[in-house]
N, C-alpha and C positions, 0 to 999 in steps of 0.2 A: 351467232349465225354460223361461225366457222364450226362450232360443235355439231350443229344440225347437219351441215354439209358433210362434215367428217363422218358422222354416224350414217348418213345416207350413202356415202362412198363405201363404207365398210359393208353395209348391207348389200349394195349392188355388187361389190367384188365377191362377196360370199356366194351370192346367187350364181354369178358367172362361173366361179370355181366349182360349185356343185353341178352345174350343167355340164361343164367339161369333164368332171369326174364320171358322170353317168355315161358319157360317150366313150371314155377310156374303158370303163367296165365292159361295155358292149363290144368294143373292138378288140381289146387285148386279152381280157381274161379268158374268153372261150378258146382262143388259139393257144395260150399258155397252158390251159387245161388239157387240150389235145396233146401237146408235147409231153406233159407229165404222165398222162395215161400210157403213152407208148414207152416212156422211160421206165415206169414201174413195171409194165408188162415185160419188157426186155430184161430187167434185172431179176424178176421173180419167176419167169416161165420155166426156169430150170427145175422148179419143183415138180413139174409134170413129167420130167424125164428121169426122175430119181430112180424109179424101179427098173426102167429099161437100161439105164447106165449100169446098174448093179448086175443085172442078168447078162448083158451083152459084152460089157467092157471091164467087169470086175471092179467097178468103183463102189467100194463098201460104204456103209452108212457113215463111218467116220471120215472117209475120204470125201464123200459128198458134203458133209458138214464143213470140212476144212475148205473145200473148193468154193462152196457157196459163200463163205465168209471172206475169201480172198478178194472178192470184188471190192470190199470196203477198205482193204489195205491199199490197193492201187488208187482208190477214190481219195483216201485221206492224204496220201503223199502229194498228189497234184492239185488238191482242192484250193489251197490258198493262192498259189501262183496263177491258177486258172481264173479265180475271181478277180484278182488284181488286173489281169489282162483284159477281162471283160469291161472293167471300169475304165481302162485306158483306151481300148480300141473300139468299144461300143458293143452293145448287147446284140444287135441285129446280126453282125458278122460272126461274133463269137458263139452265140447260141446255135446258129446254123452249123458252124464247124463242129461243135460238140455232137450235135444230133446225127450228122452224116457219118462221123467217124465211129460213134458207138453202134450205129445201125449196121455198118460193115462188119464190125467185130461180132455182133450178135448173130448175124447171118453165118459167120464162119464156124459157129458151133455145130454145123452139119458135119464138120470134119473131125469131131471128137472121137478118139479111138481108145482112150484109157485115161487114168488119173493125171498123167503129166500134161497132156493136151488140154484136159479139163481145167487144171490149175492155171495154165498159161493164159487161156482165153478168159477165164473169170477175172484174173488180175488185169488183163488188158481192157476188159469191159469197164472195170472201175477207173482205169487211167483215162480212157476216152470220154467217159461220162462225167468225170470230175469237173466240178464248177457249174454244172447245169442247175441243180437245185438251189444252192446259195446264190447263183447268178440271178435266178428269177426272183428270189427273196429280195436281193439288192435292187433289181430292176423295178420292182413294184414301188420301192421307196422313191424312185425318180418321178413316179406318175401319180401316186395315190396319197392324198392328205392323211395324216395320222388317224383322224377320227373314223376312217373307213378301211384302215389297213388290215385289221383282223378279219373283217368280212371278205376282203379281196383275197387274203391268204386262205381263208376258209374255202372259197370257190376253187382256188388252185389245188388245195388238198383233196378236193373231190376226185382228183385224178386217181388217188389210191383206191377209193371205193369203186369208181367206174371201171378201172382196170380189172377189179375183181368181178364186177357184175357182167361186163361185156368181154373182158379179156380172158377170163377163165373159161367160159364156154367157147370162145374162139380157139384157145389153145386145145381144149378138149376136142373140139370139132376137127381141128387140123390133125390130131392124133388118129382120127378115123380114116385119114388118107393113107394109112400104112399099106405099102405095096404098090401105090400108084407110081408109075414110071420107074419102078424098082427102088424107090426111096422109102425109108421108114417114116412113120408118122412124126416122130420127134424132129427129123430132118426138115420136113415140110413146115413144122411149127417154127423152128428157128429161122428158116429162110424167109418165110412170108413176113413174120413179125420184125425181122431185122431190116428187110428192104422197105417196109412201111416207114420205119424211122428215117431212112435215107430220103424218101420222097418228101416227107413232112419237113425234114431239115432243109432241103433245097427251097421249099415253099417259104420257110421262115425267113430266109434271106431277103425275099422280095416283099414280105408282108409286114414284118416288125418295123418299128420306128425307135430310134435310139433314145431320144429325149423329147419332152414336151415342145421345146423350141423348134423341133423338126416336124411337128405334127401338122402338116398342111391340111389334114382332114378335120382339124378343129377350127372354128371361127376365130379370128385374130383376137377379139376381146376375151373370149373364153380361154384361149391359149395363154394370154398374158396373165389373166387372173390365176390360173392354175400354177403357172411358173412362180408368181409372187408368193402364193400360199406355200408351196413346197420349199422355196428358198428361205422363207421366214422360219419354217420348221427346222431347216438345217441350221440356221443361225441359233435357234433356241437350243438345239443339241450341242452346238459348239460352245455355248455359254454355260452349259450344264456341267455334269461331273464325268462325262464320258471321254475316252481317249480320242485324240484328233489325228494322230499319225500312225503309220503301219506298225512300227516297233512298239509304240505305246499300247496299241490295241492288243498285240500278241503277248505283251507282258502284263496286261491288266488282269488282276485276280478275279474280277467279276466275270470277265469273258471266259476264263477257265471254269468258273463255277457254273455258268450257263452251259458250258460244254459237258460238264458232269451230269447235269439234269437231262440234257438231250441224249447223252449216252444211255442213261437208264430207260428213257422212252424207247430208244431204238432197239434195245434188248427185247422189250415186249413186242414191238412191231414185227421184227424179223424172226424172232423165235417162234412166233405164230405163223407168219406168212410163208416161210420156207418149208413148213411142214403141214400147211393147211390141207392140201389135197390128200396126202396120205392119212392125216388124222381124220378127215371126214370119211374117207373110204373105210377106215377101221371102225368108225362109229356106226356107219350105215350098212357095212358089208357089201358095198357096191364095187364093181370093177372101175378102175380109173379110165375115164373117157368122157364123152359129151354129157351123159345123164348125171354122172357124179359131179361134173363141173358145175351143173346147175345148182346142186345142193351147196357146193363150195361158194357159190355167188351169194347165198343168203346172208351171211354176216356182212358182206359189203353193201348190200341194199340198206341194211340198218345203219351202217357207217355213213352212207351217203345222206341219209335223213339227219343223222346227228351233226355232221359237219355243215349241213345247210342251216342248222339252227343255232348251235352253241357259240361259234365265234361271233355271230351277229349279236347274240344275247350279251356276250362279254363286252362288246363295244358299247352297247346301249346302256348297260348298267355300270360300266367301269369296274366290274368284279372279275377281272381276268384271273387273279390268284385263287380265290375260292372255287371258281368254276373249273379251272384247270386241275386243281388238286382233286376235286370230286370226280372228274373224268378219269384221272389216273387210278384212283381207288376203284372205280367201276371196272377198269381194265383188269385190275388184280382179281377182283371178285369173279369176273367173267372167265378168266383163265382158270381159276381154281375150280369153278363149277364145271367147265368143259372136261376137266380131268376126273374130278370126283364122281361125276354122273355120266361118265362115258358109256355106261351100259344102258342109259336111257336116251336114245338119239335126239328126241325133241328138246330135252333139257340141255343136253350137251351142245347142240347147235345154238340154242338160246344163249348159253354161256359164251360161246365164240362170238356171237352177235354183239353181246354187251361189251366184250373186250374190244371188238373192232370199233364200236361207237366211241369208246373211251380214247383209244390211242390215236385214232384218226382225227377226232374233234379237238383233242388237246393240242396238237402240234401247231396249228395256226395261232392259237391263243398263246402258246409258249413264246413264239417269235415276237410278240408285241413288246416284251421287255427288252431283250438285247438289241433289237434294231433301233430303239429310241435312244440308245446310249451313244451311237456313233454315226458319223457321216463321212462322205468322200472315200478316200483310200483306206481310212481306218475302218469304215464299215465293210468295205470289200474284204479286208484282211480278217477282221473280227468275225464276221459272219462265216467266212471260209473256215476259220479255225474252229468255231463252234460246231459247224456242220461236219467237218472232217473228223474231229475227235469224237463227236457224238455218234457218228455213223460207224465208228469202230465197235460200237455196241452190236451192229449188224454182223461183224466178224465174230465177236464173242458169243452171241446168242445161239447159233446152231451148234457150236462146239461145246458150249456150256450145257445145253440141253442134252446132247449126246453123252457127255461125261456123266452127268447125274443119272441119266437113265441106266447107264451101264454099271456105275459104281454103287448106286443106292437102290435102283430098281423102281418098279411101279411107275407112277407119274411124277417122280422127283424132278425130272428135267423140266416138265411143264410148270410145276409149282415154283421152280427157281425164277421163271419169267415173272410170276406174280410178285415175288419178293422185290425184283428190280423195279416194278411199277410202283410199289409202295414206297420204296426208297426215293424214287423220282418225285412222288407227291410230297414227301417230307422236305426234300431239298427245295422244291418250288415254293412251299409254304414259307420257308425261311428267307425268301427274297424280301420279306416284309422289313428286314433290317436295312435294305438299300433305300437311300433317300430318293434317288431318281425313280426307282420302281414305284414308290408311293406317290410321287408326282404324276406319273403316268396313270396310275389307278384313279387319281383324282381328276384326270382329264386336263393336265397342265398344258400339253401341246395342242389341245383344241382351242386354246385361247390366243393363238398367234395370228389369227386373221387380222386383228386390228393393227398389229405390228407391221404386217405386210402392207396394209392400206396406208399407214403413215409413210413407210418407205416409198410406196408407189407414188405418193404425192410430193 
């Protein structure tokens, strides 16, 4: 009889947890997505100012590449302490602080007058935004059971694609305000998009909820079931092979290995993103502005479709590793095609679209493995380390592309990004040697519901 009641209790708790998770998706994911759209827009809108910076302020291609990459140096330095502080003081206050401060710095780009001011502001933008992305990745583990995490991160990663679809035309349209009230178009772009971040940051303070226990917008029974599920998964992580303390996480070789994979991914992401407007205008022969920005949005439309499909597929099939590897290889092929067939605009844009599908869809799948190794402060530090070191690929990418373009010529810089994507795919495939990674692929953490039910009774 007790077995029957125990099974019924497990089923009931699972239903309540699933109902709570659906409400979490509806309430939190759209807002986090909005925050990421603005974040990606504010870190990449500088690509629309590249030509004007060069003409008006003498910021050369090499200086632009260096300054674009400096964002990730400031980002890397402050990433880990920022993520630990988020875990300590709560996501609501800390994410709001991050967003307001980066919005103010982004708006300050209206005062750029040369390479030095450009370098300083790019570095400060990285410092102020540090902790936002890994903070959200950590925040999702507080709220979403493991069986739904790739899908949740997939929705969050839609921010990259939507920023390209809506943000690029917005940036291009703001450039058309050139001369209004005596301001240049790029000044309007930086001011409007920076202040947008400030407004949403203030909103975040009043809208977000730190933990499920604080979620008064959930029915009490659903809130309790969700808390038990997430707590049981944390216990399963603690009993596994992952580090449990900050220093252990920072010294764990698997964490560094994941950082290397993410480093390769980010080389492809930002090596394409920071040069996408100029590459598209070179392919199509258009002038940079609103019309060209519509063409620039095409790869992001396909990326949005990809990230809406592939992370959910990986969760359903438990095939994170082969799907992730295939997506990175698709990125490499797409980058190569965009360069080799640059004389054929339709095929070149198709190549960029394939690359965007690959590197956007792969990233939420990637995070499935490292986030299941750690919990608590170890997760805050480990995720921060992976993201900070990985994002240094965003510093290397524009400088590497500029170096190979100048030293080898042709499309060598573009092809170097494809090599990085291939290396990332190979490294991700080798996670097959990790015992915990294989357990995750087999759905090990999906089985903790019964443990939570036993503990709940």
